[in-house]
All heavy atoms as an XYZ file, in Angstrom:
818
protein
N       3.671    -23.409      5.935
C       3.255    -22.200      6.618
C       4.242    -21.917      7.755
O       4.768    -22.833      8.368
C       1.859    -22.365      7.159
C       0.805    -22.421      6.107
S      -0.809    -22.341      6.910
C      -1.762    -23.125      5.638
N       4.417    -20.668      8.037
C       5.331    -20.266      9.079
C       4.607    -19.419     10.104
O       3.702    -18.701      9.784
C       6.453    -19.395      8.504
C       7.349    -20.090      7.501
C       8.364    -19.140      6.927
O       8.779    -18.162      7.621
O       8.813    -19.351      5.803
N       5.066    -19.515     11.354
C       4.615    -18.587     12.380
C       5.668    -17.489     12.527
O       6.832    -17.795     12.686
C       4.420    -19.269     13.696
C       3.161    -20.151     13.751
O       2.195    -19.788     13.033
O       3.164    -21.165     14.462
N       5.271    -16.272     12.433
C       6.201    -15.120     12.561
C       5.718    -14.238     13.662
O       4.526    -14.156     13.966
C       6.265    -14.321     11.255
C       6.927    -15.134     10.158
O       7.983    -15.678     10.354
N       6.282    -15.241      9.034
N       6.678    -13.485     14.252
C       6.330    -12.534     15.290
C       6.657    -11.140     14.791
O       7.719    -10.926     14.189
C       7.124    -12.815     16.557
C       6.682    -14.058     17.290
C       7.358    -14.175     18.606
C       6.805    -15.374     19.374
N       7.294    -15.421     20.715
N       5.743    -10.187     15.024
C       6.116     -8.833     14.699
C       6.714     -8.160     15.957
O       6.974     -8.846     16.946
C       4.886     -8.040     14.138
C       3.838     -7.735     15.178
O       4.067     -7.899     16.369
N       2.714     -7.262     14.743
N       6.931     -6.871     15.911
C       7.605     -6.187     16.990
C       6.873     -6.291     18.327
O       7.474     -6.153     19.380
C       7.821     -4.730     16.616
C       8.741     -4.571     15.446
C       8.775     -3.133     14.921
O       8.109     -2.273     15.401
N       9.620     -2.913     13.930
N       5.569     -6.466     18.328
C       4.797     -6.533     19.576
C       4.543     -7.967     20.030
O       3.795     -8.215     20.935
C       3.490     -5.746     19.390
C       3.742     -4.314     19.146
C       2.725     -3.673     18.227
O       1.949     -4.376     17.574
N       2.807     -2.368     18.060
N       5.142     -8.922     19.406
C       4.977    -10.297     19.779
C       3.746    -11.007     19.274
O       3.456    -12.096     19.666
N       3.013    -10.399     18.385
C       1.809    -10.977     17.817
C       2.235    -12.094     16.873
O       3.087    -11.931     16.018
C       0.984     -9.931     17.035
C      -0.253    -10.421     16.313
C      -1.292    -10.886     17.316
C      -0.816     -9.292     15.465
N       1.627    -13.261     17.031
C       1.965    -14.395     16.142
C       1.116    -14.314     14.900
O      -0.067    -14.187     14.953
C       1.693    -15.704     16.896
C       2.534    -15.877     18.102
C       3.400    -17.114     17.983
O       3.148    -17.995     17.184
N       4.368    -17.192     18.858
N       1.790    -14.364     13.745
C       1.105    -14.308     12.474
C       1.380    -15.613     11.711
O       2.450    -16.203     11.759
C       1.656    -13.179     11.616
C       1.485    -11.765     12.115
C       2.195    -10.770     11.227
C       0.004    -11.433     12.237
N       0.333    -16.039     11.023
C       0.495    -17.195     10.110
C       0.721    -16.609      8.705
O      -0.170    -15.956      8.187
C      -0.781    -18.053     10.168
C      -0.659    -19.291      9.298
O       0.456    -19.775      9.101
O      -1.717    -19.775      8.829
N       1.884    -16.847      8.159
C       2.256    -16.280      6.853
C       2.506    -17.412      5.888
O       3.613    -17.962      5.816
C       3.493    -15.396      7.015
C       3.970    -14.633      5.767
C       2.866    -13.724      5.227
C       5.219    -13.846      6.081
N       1.487    -17.780      5.103
C       1.670    -18.865      4.102
C       2.778    -18.497      3.100
O       2.963    -17.318      2.775
C       0.285    -18.925      3.412
C      -0.662    -18.272      4.323
C       0.119    -17.244      5.069
N       3.443    -19.495      2.638
C       4.583    -19.301      1.732
C       4.220    -18.517      0.472
O       4.940    -17.660      0.036
C       5.202    -20.647      1.360
C       6.582    -20.572      0.853
C       7.586    -20.098      1.903
O       7.257    -19.798      3.035
N       8.816    -19.962      1.530
N       3.048    -18.784     -0.110
C       2.678    -18.084     -1.357
C       2.385    -16.635     -1.081
O       2.602    -15.775     -1.946
C       1.486    -18.757     -2.019
C       0.222    -18.846     -1.124
O       0.373    -18.962      0.081
O      -0.886    -18.789     -1.705
N       1.903    -16.290      0.106
C       1.653    -14.881      0.464
C       2.947    -14.181      0.829
O       3.162    -13.005      0.546
C       0.623    -14.802      1.633
C       0.460    -13.356      2.088
C      -0.716    -15.408      1.183
N       3.854    -14.910      1.432
C       5.136    -14.334      1.852
C       5.952    -13.841      0.681
O       6.768    -12.916      0.822
C       5.980    -15.398      2.629
N       5.727    -14.364     -0.522
C       6.423    -13.901     -1.703
C       6.027    -12.478     -2.081
O       6.773    -11.738     -2.726
C       6.144    -14.849     -2.890
C       6.682    -16.234     -2.693
C       8.195    -16.242     -2.553
O       8.905    -15.608     -3.315
N       8.682    -16.951     -1.544
N       4.840    -12.038     -1.708
C       4.375    -10.709     -1.960
C       4.012    -10.505     -3.429
O       4.167    -11.372     -4.260
N       3.487     -9.323     -3.707
C       3.127     -8.903     -5.079
C       3.764     -7.575     -5.322
O       3.607     -6.666     -4.508
C       1.616     -8.791     -5.254
C       0.844    -10.034     -4.963
C       0.796    -10.906     -6.139
C      -0.137    -12.102     -5.880
N      -0.081    -13.064     -6.905
N       4.413     -7.388     -6.441
C       5.012     -6.106     -6.779
C       3.919     -5.180     -7.364
O       3.114     -5.595     -8.191
C       6.117     -6.267     -7.810
C       6.693     -4.961     -8.248
C       7.551     -4.257     -7.428
C       6.356     -4.408     -9.463
C       8.064     -3.017     -7.796
C       6.845     -3.181     -9.876
C       7.713     -2.481     -9.022
O       8.223     -1.253     -9.417
N       3.878     -3.941     -6.866
C       2.935     -2.964     -7.365
C       3.670     -1.632     -7.494
O       4.421     -1.232     -6.617
C       1.757     -2.808     -6.411
N       3.442     -0.949     -8.621
C       3.997      0.364     -8.833
C       2.889      1.352     -9.156
O       3.127      2.452     -9.647
C       5.103      0.375     -9.874
C       4.631     -0.057    -11.234
O       3.472     -0.392    -11.431
N       5.550     -0.124    -12.171
N       1.672      0.930     -8.892
C       0.479      1.746     -9.181
C      -0.611      1.395     -8.171
O      -0.800      0.225     -7.869
C       0.019      1.433    -10.613
C      -1.172      2.269    -11.049
C      -0.984      3.558    -11.530
C      -2.431      1.725    -11.025
C      -2.095      4.309    -11.955
C      -3.542      2.480    -11.456
C      -3.367      3.784    -11.928
N      -1.231      2.393     -7.586
C      -2.286      2.129     -6.627
C      -3.447      3.134     -6.838
O      -3.180      4.285     -7.190
C      -1.790      2.227     -5.208
N      -4.618      2.687     -6.638
C      -5.798      3.556     -6.677
C      -6.515      3.329     -5.340
O      -6.742      2.231     -4.917
C      -6.718      3.200     -7.851
C      -6.017      3.492     -9.164
C      -8.003      3.979     -7.760
C      -6.804      3.136    -10.413
N      -6.857      4.473     -4.714
C      -7.549      4.431     -3.434
C      -8.917      5.088     -3.631
O      -9.014      6.190     -4.110
C      -6.732      5.169     -2.364
C      -5.345      4.552     -2.238
C      -7.495      5.145     -1.020
C      -4.396      5.410     -1.420
N      -9.952      4.333     -3.265
C     -11.310      4.870     -3.303
C     -11.949      4.605     -1.970
O     -11.429      3.877     -1.148
C     -12.142      4.200     -4.417
O     -12.133      2.785     -4.249
C     -11.607      4.517     -5.802
N     -13.099      5.261     -1.721
C     -13.781      5.037     -0.455
C     -15.290      5.223     -0.608
O     -15.744      5.848     -1.536
C     -13.231      5.988      0.596
C     -13.546      7.418      0.321
N     -12.802      8.185     -0.506
C     -14.562      8.210      0.759
C     -13.316      9.401     -0.600
N     -14.389      9.431      0.176
N     -15.972      4.622      0.345
C     -17.402      4.838      0.519
C     -17.558      5.349      1.949
O     -16.578      5.644      2.629
C     -18.165      3.530      0.328
O     -17.864      2.619      1.388
N     -18.778      5.449      2.407
C     -18.986      5.937      3.786
C     -18.500      4.926      4.817
O     -18.234      5.291      5.947
C     -20.436      6.254      3.999
O     -21.241      5.075      3.837
N     -18.335      3.669      4.394
C     -17.962      2.616      5.362
C     -16.644      1.937      5.131
O     -16.169      1.181      5.981
C     -19.085      1.601      5.453
O     -19.280      1.025      4.180
N     -16.042      2.122      3.924
C     -14.808      1.372      3.589
C     -13.842      2.209      2.791
O     -14.269      3.104      2.045
C     -15.161      0.153      2.738
C     -15.989     -0.865      3.476
O     -15.584     -1.301      4.529
O     -17.071     -1.207      2.946
N     -12.556      1.896      2.930
C     -11.513      2.374      2.007
C     -11.042      1.153      1.223
O     -10.840      0.085      1.793
C     -10.345      2.965      2.785
C     -10.577      4.383      3.190
C     -11.424      4.717      4.258
C      -9.975      5.421      2.512
C     -11.626      6.010      4.642
C     -10.193      6.753      2.884
C     -11.024      7.050      3.941
N     -10.888      1.344     -0.089
C     -10.481      0.243     -0.960
C      -9.164      0.649     -1.607
O      -9.068      1.662     -2.253
C     -11.536     -0.071     -2.014
C     -12.804     -0.529     -1.304
C     -11.064     -1.143     -2.982
C     -14.077     -0.025     -1.903
N      -8.166     -0.188     -1.412
C      -6.828      0.027     -1.991
C      -6.595     -1.037     -3.052
O      -6.553     -2.250     -2.706
C      -5.717     -0.073     -0.926
C      -5.672      1.058      0.110
C      -6.813      1.021      1.051
C      -4.340      0.979      0.876
N      -6.506     -0.652     -4.286
C      -6.197     -1.561     -5.396
C      -4.764     -1.295     -5.813
O      -4.360     -0.193     -6.108
C      -7.109     -1.304     -6.583
C      -8.541     -1.818     -6.367
O      -8.662     -2.876     -5.691
O      -9.478     -1.190     -6.866
N      -3.970     -2.392     -5.795
C      -2.570     -2.346     -6.165
C      -2.378     -3.040     -7.527
O      -2.893     -4.125     -7.714
C      -1.676     -3.006     -5.112
C      -1.750     -2.280     -3.779
C      -2.616     -2.702     -2.788
C      -0.931     -1.192     -3.539
C      -2.687     -2.046     -1.574
C      -0.972     -0.548     -2.314
C      -1.823     -0.973     -1.341
N      -1.630     -2.419     -8.407
C      -1.416     -2.961     -9.735
C       0.019     -2.736    -10.199
O       0.790     -2.037     -9.540
C      -2.386     -2.309    -10.736
N       0.327     -3.337    -11.327
C       1.658     -3.159    -11.981
C       1.440     -2.540    -13.323
O       0.638     -2.993    -14.114
C       2.259     -4.548    -12.183
C       3.390     -4.890    -11.330
C       4.070     -6.164    -11.762
N       3.183     -7.258    -12.163
C       2.843     -8.259    -11.384
N       3.274     -8.343    -10.168
N       2.050     -9.214    -11.825
N       2.204     -1.461    -13.566
C       2.233     -0.853    -14.921
C       3.546     -1.222    -15.534
O       4.622     -0.930    -14.945
C       2.130      0.676    -14.822
C       0.792      1.184    -14.482
S       0.651      2.972    -14.361
C       1.209      3.459    -15.971
N       3.547     -1.872    -16.708
C       4.760     -2.302    -17.362
C       4.747     -1.850    -18.798
O       3.668     -1.810    -19.415
C       4.912     -3.824    -17.264
C       5.021     -4.407    -15.855
C       4.956     -5.904    -15.918
C       6.298     -3.916    -15.185
N       5.909     -1.546    -19.333
C       5.987     -1.172    -20.763
C       5.437     -2.307    -21.643
O       5.636     -3.476    -21.366
C       7.499     -0.997    -21.028
C       8.102     -0.819    -19.680
C       7.220     -1.539    -18.690
N       4.706     -1.950    -22.662
C       4.168     -2.908    -23.592
C       2.848     -3.557    -23.138
O       2.284     -4.340    -23.886
N       2.439     -3.254    -21.930
C       1.163     -3.795    -21.450
C       0.160     -2.645    -21.498
O       0.395     -1.635    -20.896
C       1.311     -4.373    -20.031
C       2.445     -5.368    -20.037
C       0.008     -4.883    -19.513
C       2.338     -6.620    -19.343
N      -0.942     -2.810    -22.212
C      -1.874     -1.696    -22.456
C      -2.522     -1.104    -21.211
O      -2.769      0.070    -21.162
C      -2.916     -2.276    -23.403
C      -2.750     -3.744    -23.355
C      -1.372     -4.050    -22.867
N      -2.807     -1.931    -20.217
C      -3.439     -1.360    -19.024
C      -2.960     -2.139    -17.796
O      -2.715     -3.350    -17.874
C      -4.957     -1.353    -19.109
C      -5.610     -2.708    -19.209
C      -7.125     -2.549    -19.350
C      -7.781     -3.913    -19.372
N      -9.207     -3.805    -19.423
N      -2.865     -1.417    -16.682
C      -2.443     -2.111    -15.426
C      -3.506     -3.132    -14.992
O      -4.663     -2.933    -15.192
C      -2.346     -1.007    -14.400
C      -2.517      0.288    -15.113
C      -3.089     -0.027    -16.467
N      -3.027     -4.233    -14.436
C      -3.927     -5.279    -13.905
C      -3.831     -5.284    -12.409
O      -2.735     -5.398    -11.843
C      -3.527     -6.614    -14.478
C      -4.377     -7.723    -13.945
C      -4.016     -9.050    -14.554
N      -5.273     -9.844    -14.551
C      -5.527    -10.765    -15.425
N      -4.692    -11.054    -16.353
N      -6.675    -11.423    -15.343
N      -4.945     -5.162    -11.737
C      -4.957     -5.188    -10.269
C      -4.527     -6.597     -9.826
O      -5.088     -7.581    -10.276
C      -6.345     -4.824     -9.701
C      -6.440     -5.045     -8.219
C      -6.724     -3.387    -10.064
N      -3.531     -6.645     -8.935
C      -3.106     -7.943     -8.437
C      -3.359     -8.098     -6.952
O      -3.173     -9.171     -6.410
C      -1.614     -8.205     -8.769
C      -0.679     -7.231     -8.170
O      -0.882     -6.714     -7.096
N       0.404     -6.940     -8.878
N      -3.858     -7.020     -6.291
C      -4.166     -7.114     -4.882
C      -5.200     -6.033     -4.517
O      -5.076     -4.891     -5.002
C      -2.927     -6.846     -4.072
O      -2.575     -7.938     -3.292
N      -6.138     -6.398     -3.724
C      -7.136     -5.428     -3.253
C      -7.196     -5.601     -1.742
O      -7.354     -6.697     -1.209
C      -8.490     -5.654     -3.888
C      -9.595     -4.829     -3.276
C     -10.923     -4.956     -3.979
N     -10.906     -3.999     -5.083
C     -11.963     -3.672     -5.804
N     -13.142     -4.268     -5.571
N     -11.889     -2.791     -6.767
N      -7.152     -4.437     -1.033
C      -7.304     -4.466      0.442
C      -8.427     -3.539      0.767
O      -8.507     -2.415      0.296
C      -5.989     -3.972      1.122
C      -6.129     -3.941      2.607
C      -4.812     -4.851      0.716
N      -9.378     -4.050      1.549
C     -10.536     -3.264      1.999
C     -10.413     -3.016      3.471
O     -10.210     -3.971      4.263
C     -11.852     -4.014      1.665
C     -11.902     -4.292      0.168
C     -13.047     -3.190      2.115
C     -13.002     -5.254     -0.237
N     -10.466     -1.743      3.853
C     -10.268     -1.357      5.257
C     -11.444     -0.509      5.796
O     -11.985      0.296      5.035
C      -9.001     -0.492      5.380
C      -7.705     -1.050      4.935
C      -6.655      0.035      4.783
C      -7.249     -2.121      5.907
N     -11.729     -0.669      7.063
C     -12.668      0.232      7.732
C     -11.932      1.596      7.840
O     -10.707      1.662      7.857
C     -12.991     -0.290      9.162
N     -12.684      2.698      7.888
C     -12.038      4.008      7.977
C     -11.029      4.136      9.110
O      -9.964      4.730      8.927
C     -13.239      4.984      8.164
C     -14.378      4.271      7.511
C     -14.134      2.823      7.791
N     -11.347      3.590     10.261
C     -10.408      3.668     11.390
C      -9.091      2.946     11.089
O      -8.020      3.433     11.445
C     -11.038      3.053     12.648
C     -12.293      3.785     13.131
C     -13.557      3.347     12.400
O     -13.553      2.450     11.553
O     -14.611      3.970     12.661
N      -9.166      1.806     10.407
C      -7.955      1.077     10.062
C      -7.186      1.770      8.957
O      -5.952      1.695      8.942
C      -8.335     -0.365      9.675
C      -8.821     -1.147     10.850
N      -9.270     -2.437     10.739
C      -8.935     -0.834     12.160
C      -9.690     -2.888     11.914
N      -9.483     -1.932     12.784
N      -7.904      2.436      8.067
C      -7.212      3.188      7.004
C      -6.377      4.293      7.646
O      -5.224      4.553      7.262
C      -8.225      3.761      6.011
N      -6.945      4.961      8.653
C      -6.214      6.043      9.333
C      -5.029      5.461     10.116
O      -3.961      6.034     10.095
C      -7.123      6.823     10.264
C      -6.465      8.086     10.765
C      -7.448      9.150     11.086
C      -6.754     10.464     11.289
N      -7.711     11.528     11.585
N      -5.218      4.315     10.724
C      -4.080      3.646     11.421
C      -2.991      3.279     10.437
O      -1.798      3.416     10.734
C      -4.557      2.412     12.149
C      -5.372      2.705     13.384
C      -5.702      1.434     14.153
N      -6.535      1.752     15.291
C      -7.829      1.411     15.381
N      -8.418      0.752     14.442
N      -8.524      1.739     16.461
N      -3.371      2.825      9.245
C      -2.384      2.505      8.213
C      -1.637      3.762      7.807
O      -0.395      3.737      7.685
C      -3.080      1.873      7.004
C      -2.179      1.586      5.796
C      -1.037      0.632      6.164
C      -2.979      1.096      4.638
N      -2.333      4.890      7.595
C      -1.685      6.143      7.281
C      -0.656      6.536      8.330
O       0.467      6.866      8.018
C      -2.753      7.229      7.113
C      -2.200      8.685      6.971
C      -1.435      8.877      5.702
C      -3.346      9.672      7.115
N      -1.057      6.470      9.591
C      -0.154      6.841     10.687
C       1.047      5.894     10.755
O       2.182      6.338     10.974
C      -0.904      6.868     11.996
C      -2.023      7.944     12.109
C      -2.815      7.771     13.377
C      -1.468      9.337     11.976
N       0.813      4.619     10.540
C       1.919      3.652     10.588
C       2.878      3.867      9.431
O       4.101      3.808      9.603
C       1.376      2.232     10.523
N       2.347      4.214      8.211
C       3.224      4.528      7.094
C       4.022      5.785      7.353
O       5.211      5.822      7.049
C       2.407      4.671      5.816
C       1.982      3.382      5.137
C       0.952      3.665      4.030
C       3.161      2.667      4.555
N       3.376      6.823      7.883
C       4.086      8.039      8.194
C       5.237      7.760      9.161
O       6.343      8.271      9.009
C       3.153      9.098      8.763
C       2.222      9.695      7.751
C       1.189     10.651      8.346
O       0.771     10.480      9.486
N       0.791     11.630      7.551
N       4.938      6.993     10.229
C       5.944      6.656     11.214
C       7.115      5.886     10.588
O       8.274      6.173     10.827
C       5.312      5.868     12.331
C       6.294      5.495     13.445
O       6.991      6.428     13.956
O       6.421      4.281     13.785
N       6.795      4.910      9.748
C       7.836      4.091      9.144
C       8.663      4.907      8.128
O       9.862      4.712      8.016
C       7.249      2.862      8.495
C       7.073      1.740      9.505
O       7.950      0.933      9.692
N       5.950      1.736     10.210
N       8.031      5.769      7.366
C       8.772      6.629      6.419
C       9.691      7.572      7.194
O      10.858      7.762      6.795
C       7.793      7.407      5.496
C       7.164      6.408      4.503
C       8.544      8.523      4.756
C       6.038      6.999      3.681
N       9.230      8.137      8.305
C      10.106      8.991      9.102
C      11.326      8.228      9.606
O      12.461      8.715      9.541
C       9.363      9.543     10.319
O       8.345     10.428      9.887
N      11.131      7.011     10.080
C      12.230      6.176     10.574
C      13.174      5.822      9.423
O      14.416      5.850      9.586
C      11.722      4.903     11.208
C      11.028      5.192     12.556
C      10.416      3.902     13.116
C       9.685      4.212     14.441
N       8.935      3.062     14.912
N      12.604      5.450      8.277
C      13.417      5.130      7.093
C      14.306      6.353      6.711
O      15.508      6.177      6.507
C      12.533      4.739      5.938
C      13.287      4.443      4.680
C      13.652      3.135      4.340
C      13.701      5.435      3.825
C      14.373      2.840      3.213
C      14.402      5.164      2.639
C      14.739      3.852      2.355
O      15.459      3.584      1.222
N      13.656      7.511      6.615
C      14.428      8.738      6.194
C      15.472      9.109      7.271
O      16.549      9.601      6.893
C      13.486      9.889      5.922
C      12.680      9.646      4.678
C      11.782     10.776      4.253
O      11.296     11.548      5.152
O      11.537     10.966      3.042
N      15.191      8.866      8.527
C      16.185      9.130      9.558
C      17.380      8.216      9.363
O      18.556      8.640      9.459
C      15.577      8.868     10.940
C      16.561      9.091     12.073
C      16.018      8.604     13.400
N      15.909      7.133     13.340
C      14.929      6.420     13.829
N      13.966      7.036     14.536
N      14.907      5.116     13.725
N      17.173      6.942      9.049
C      18.238      5.971      8.902
C      18.963      5.992      7.563
O      20.171      5.773      7.479
C      17.706      4.543      9.131
C      17.213      4.323     10.547
O      17.575      5.123     11.441
O      16.487      3.344     10.766
N      18.210      6.301      6.466
C      18.804      6.137      5.102
C      18.768      7.428      4.299
O      19.271      7.416      3.166
C      18.028      5.064      4.358
C      18.039      3.725      5.083
C      16.914      3.258      5.711
C      19.219      2.960      5.128
C      16.905      2.038      6.382
C      19.247      1.746      5.799
C      18.098      1.297      6.426
O      18.092      0.082      7.095
N      18.163      8.458      4.755
C      18.117      9.697      3.994
C      16.730      9.925      3.374
O      15.931      9.016      3.261
N      16.539     11.161      2.963
C      15.251     11.568      2.424
C      14.868     10.801      1.174
O      15.695     10.566      0.304
C      15.300     13.045      2.122
C      14.019     13.635      1.649
C      14.094     15.182      1.648
N      13.020     15.771      0.907
C      11.796     15.923      1.423
N      11.512     15.511      2.611
N      10.839     16.489      0.710
N      13.627     10.410      1.078
C      13.127      9.753     -0.100
C      12.694     10.865     -1.076
O      11.811     11.664     -0.774
C      11.891      8.856      0.205
C      12.288      7.771      1.214
C      11.283      8.268     -1.061
C      11.065      7.016      1.807
N      13.309     10.903     -2.211
C      12.985     11.918     -3.247
C      12.042     11.312     -4.285
O      12.227     10.189     -4.705
C      14.280     12.399     -3.943
C      15.288     13.060     -3.007
C      14.813     14.373     -2.426
O      13.962     15.034     -3.052
O      15.266     14.745     -1.346
N      11.068     12.125     -4.672
C      10.161     11.718     -5.689
C      10.412     12.640     -6.890
O      10.047     13.838     -6.849
C       8.701     11.794     -5.248
C       8.479     10.931     -4.029
C       7.730     11.420     -6.372
C       7.102     11.036     -3.391
N      11.097     12.134     -7.935
C      11.428     13.004     -9.066
C      10.172     13.502     -9.802
O       9.207     12.742     -9.954
C      12.281     12.103     -9.988
C      12.094     10.724     -9.519
C      11.502     10.792     -8.115
N      10.222     14.775    -10.197
C       9.117     15.374    -10.975
C       7.799     15.189    -10.304
O       6.770     14.866    -10.983
C       9.079     14.815    -12.397
C      10.383     14.983    -13.088
O      11.029     16.044    -12.989
N      10.826     13.959    -13.820
N       7.740     15.302     -9.009
C       6.485     15.053     -8.277
C       5.408     16.087     -8.640
O       5.660     17.270     -8.643
C       6.737     15.083     -6.761
C       5.473     14.795     -5.974
C       5.697     14.820     -4.460
O       6.735     15.268     -4.005
N       4.721     14.373     -3.732
N       4.289     15.558     -8.948
C       3.072     16.368     -9.133
C       2.076     15.893     -8.139
O       1.944     14.708     -7.882
C       2.551     16.194    -10.571
C       3.501     16.687    -11.610
C       2.976     16.417    -12.992
O       1.895     15.893    -13.183
N       3.749     16.751    -14.018
N       1.318     16.790     -7.539
C       0.400     16.357     -6.508
C      -0.635     15.336     -6.978
O      -1.212     15.535     -8.025
C      -0.308     17.666     -6.102
C       0.389     18.785     -6.798
C       1.271     18.182     -7.810
N      -0.784     14.275     -6.269
C      -1.818     13.258     -6.462
C      -1.894     12.730     -7.873
O      -2.976     12.682     -8.483
C      -3.159     13.793     -6.032
C      -3.189     14.088     -4.546
C      -4.539     14.563     -4.137
N      -4.479     14.855     -2.727
C      -5.534     15.012     -1.991
N      -6.725     14.892     -2.482
N      -5.429     15.274     -0.716
N      -0.771     12.310     -8.402
C      -0.797     11.709     -9.741
C      -0.181     10.297     -9.658
O       0.361      9.900     -8.655
C       0.044     12.536    -10.749
O       1.385     12.623    -10.271
C      -0.523     13.909    -10.924
N      -0.307      9.548    -10.745
C       0.234      8.175    -10.800
C       1.715      8.240    -10.478
O       2.365      9.231    -10.737
C      -0.022      7.607    -12.194
N       2.277      7.174     -9.919
C       1.715      5.865     -9.819
C       0.816      5.657     -8.591
O       0.120      4.664     -8.528
C       2.909      4.965     -9.729
C       3.951      5.750     -9.122
C       3.695      7.181     -9.578
N       0.795      6.557     -7.624
C      -0.124      6.356     -6.503
C      -1.117      7.488     -6.516
O      -0.860      8.576     -6.067
C       0.646      6.280     -5.179
C       1.472      5.012     -5.137
C       2.813      4.984     -5.520
C       0.864      3.821     -4.749
C       3.496      3.806     -5.518
C       1.583      2.637     -4.736
C       2.899      2.638     -5.106
N      -2.280      7.162     -7.023
C      -3.314      8.160     -7.263
C      -4.424      8.016     -6.278
O      -4.869      6.890     -5.977
C      -3.841      7.975     -8.686
C      -4.776      9.088     -9.131
O      -4.850     10.111     -8.471
N      -5.446      8.874    -10.228
N      -4.899      9.081     -5.723
C      -6.014      9.021     -4.790
C      -7.299      9.410     -5.557
O      -7.433     10.547     -6.026
C      -5.813     10.026     -3.668
C      -4.542      9.625     -2.864
C      -7.013     10.011     -2.709
C      -4.126     10.600     -1.815
N      -8.152      8.400     -5.761
C      -9.375      8.617     -6.567
C     -10.507      9.139     -5.689
O     -10.430      9.196     -4.495
N     -11.590      9.453     -6.352
C     -12.794      9.886     -5.660
C     -13.523      8.655     -5.128
O     -13.470      7.583     -5.743
C     -13.706     10.669     -6.579
C     -13.146     11.963     -6.992
C     -14.125     12.732     -7.866
C     -13.505     14.065     -8.268
N     -14.436     14.837     -9.046
N     -14.233      8.828     -4.018
C     -14.921      7.693     -3.418
C     -16.127      7.278     -4.206
O     -17.049      8.067     -4.354
N     -16.084      6.065     -4.757
C     -17.216      5.567     -5.526
C     -17.368      4.093     -5.304
O     -17.909      3.392     -6.137
C     -17.014      5.870     -7.020
C     -16.988      7.361     -7.282
C     -17.033      7.671     -8.748
O     -17.381      6.811     -9.544
O     -16.667      8.803     -9.093
N     -16.898      3.614     -4.137
C     -16.960      2.147     -3.914
C     -18.323      1.715     -3.526
O     -19.106      2.444     -3.018
C     -15.975      1.799     -2.812
């Protein structure tokens, strides 16, 4: 296990198996009145259906903080590396689909 510091000096315990991360190219977001649920999966050729490999459950306030943090980081990324283009973008479709709240 390692101790890591983020930009604000918060010490995190990041176990080696978690540090490897999970690749996801598909996400489904659902919500209830009290939670947001983010399911991350991989869609691969020859595999009949995506398998969820990570689930994150957030309080609504934390979901909004995550949204704002992602917006901030994407803005910084695009400032440093250029605009992120999404080819053939259609609103709210796979691989990152926003589902109806039924959690």
